[in-house]
Structures are given as C-alpha cells and as structure tokens.
C-alpha positions, 0 to 999 in steps of 0.5 A, a space after each residue: 500500500 505504501 509503495 502504491 502511495 509513493 508511485 502515485 506521488 511520483 505520477 503527480 510530479 508536474 515535469 513528468 506530467 508535461 513530458 508525457 502530455 507531449 509524448 516524450 519518454 525519459 529517453 527521447 526527452 534526454 536525446 532531444 536536449 543532449 542529456 542522460 536519461 538518468 538526469 531526466 529521471 533525477 529532475 522528475 524525482 526532485 533529486 537535483 535541478 537541471 544544470 544551466 545548459 539544459 534549461 533553455 533546451 528543456 523549455 524549447 522541448 516542453 514548449 514552456 517559459 523559464 518561469 513555467 519550467 521552475 513551476 514544473 520542477 517544483 509545483 509548490 512554487 508559483 510561475 512568475 512573469 519572466 520580467 520578475 526576478 527574485 532579489 537578495 538585498 537588492 541583488 538580482 538572482 537568476 531563476 536557475 541559480 540559488 542565492 548563494 551561487 549567484 551572489 558569489 558570481 556577482 561579487 568582486 572579492 571573496 574571503 573564505 575560511 575553511 577548516 574541513 575540506 579544500 574550499 570549493 572554488 579551489 577544488 579539482 574535478 576529481 577531489 570534488 567528485 570524491 566529496 560528492 560521491 563518497 563523502 558525508 552526504 553521498 550522491 549517485 554517480 550521475 548526481 555527483 557528476 552534475 554537481 562537479 560540472 556545476 562547480 567547475 562552471 562557477 570556478 571560471 570566475 577565477 579566470 574571467 576577463 577582464 575582472 577575475 574574482 579576487 579570492 583569499 582563502 584561509 585553509 586549515 592545515 588538516 584539509 591538505 593531508 586528510 583525504 575527503 573519503 577512503 577510496 582506492 586512488 585517493 592519494 593520487 587525487 590529493 597530490 593532484 589537488 595540492 599541485 593545483 593549490 600551488 598553481 593557483 597560489 601563483 595567480 595574482 588574484 588568488 591568495 591561499 593562507 594555511 592555518 597551522 594545525 597547532 596555531 591559534 586559529 584552530 578553534 575558530 568557527 568552522 567555515 564562512 565567506 565574506 563577499 565584497 562588491 567592486 568599489 565598496 569597502 565593507 562587505 555586503 554579505 557574510 555567509 556560513 553553511 549548515 551542511 549544504 544550506 547557506 545562512 545569510 548573516 544580518 548586518 547587525 551580526 557582521 561585526 562578530 564575524 569580521 572579528 572572527 576573520 581578523 582572529 583567523 588571519 592573525 594566526 595564518 601563514 603568509 602566502 609564501 610560507 603557505 606555499 612551502 607548507 603545501 609543498 611539504 605536505 605534498 611530499 608526505 603524500 608521495 611517500 
C-alpha cells in the first residue's frame, strides 16, 4: 500500500506530467536536449535541478517559459512573469541559480575560511567528485557528476576577463593531508589537488593562507565567506553553511564575524610560507 502511495506521488510530479502530455519518454526527452536519461529521471524525482545548459533546451522541448519550467520542477512554487526576478538585498538572482551561487558570481572579492575540506572554488574535478560521491552526504554517480560540472562552471570566475574574482582563502592545515573519503586512488587525487593549490597560489588574484594545525586559529568557527562588491569597502554579505544550506548573516551580526576573520588571519601563514607548507605536505603524500 505504501509503495502504491509513493508511485502515485511520483505520477503527480508536474515535469513528468508535461513530458508525457507531449509524448516524450525519459529517453527521447534526454536525446532531444543532449542529456542522460538518468538526469531526466533525477529532475522528475526532485533529486537535483537541471544544470544551466539544459534549461533553455528543456523549455524549447516542453514548449514552456523559464518561469513555467521552475513551476514544473517544483509545483509548490508559483510561475512568475519572466520580467520578475527574485532579489537578495537588492541583488538580482537568476531563476536557475540559488542565492548563494549567484551572489558569489556577482561579487568582486571573496574571503573564505575553511577548516574541513579544500574550499570549493579551489577544488579539482576529481577531489570534488570524491566529496560528492563518497563523502558525508553521498550522491549517485550521475548526481555527483552534475554537481562537479556545476562547480567547475562557477570556478571560471577565477579566470574571467577582464575582472577575475579576487579570492583569499584561509585553509586549515588538516584539509591538505586528510583525504575527503577512503577510496582506492585517493592519494593520487590529493597530490593532484595540492599541485593545483600551488598553481593557483601563483595567480595574482588568488591568495591561499594555511592555518597551522597547532596555531591559534584552530578553534575558530568552522567555515564562512565574506563577499565584497567592486568599489565598496565593507562587505555586503557574510555567509556560513549548515551542511549544504547557506545562512545569510544580518548586518547587525557582521561585526562578530569580521572579528572572527581578523582572529583567523592573525594566526595564518603568509602566502609564501603557505606555499612551502603545501609543498611539504605534498611530499608526505608521495611517500
């Protein structure tokens, strides 16, 4: 009886209903938009949203607007006129992108503190896949692949021209030596990741500071980001994360987080010393 109820719930999903109304199977819709059948199934079950590159083809295949597509993906939402875009503190947010990702794409400078994993804008594809596929909240291969691809697209802001993102990251030393999972070949993944950190740290718009494991910054808050707009001295947003959910810090609480950032920065190694630290840990990974 429970199984029938679950089936009925799936049948009521709007995206699936629209697909069937137009005579598409999951496979034929996937072929029409150059996606995988598994991806279409994941979208219909609400397991993950389509990547940006699939949204326009989906709208064309299903003969709907972007606003209506949002409704098909989540029938609890109301389709909005295409001229109406949600905002966060006056910042327009693309409908296909969540608030946090959109805010990162729009800022000119970002300062991040990370004590658990390599910060996501610094991750290699293999390291990111290991986190998504075998980490604390494991995903299927297809879901992990889509998350990694989306992350790679976001990382392009470090290389955009003419104004690449100015990125300063404070990484706890433990993130360099502790692999994100226990899987065959993970040591090679870590060596590749450390090589990529060394490469990025040579870019003029990237500064990586290591927080020594025995340093004064070790007991600081877990992880957070400070976002700046071009030409503005004060940050316009501070974000910290609870599992995968971003939490936006109100103006009145920003001072506490900025004080925490000052505390962390005071205990961090310089970029030059951080490079030496990364190289030393890389050598231990090769033994």
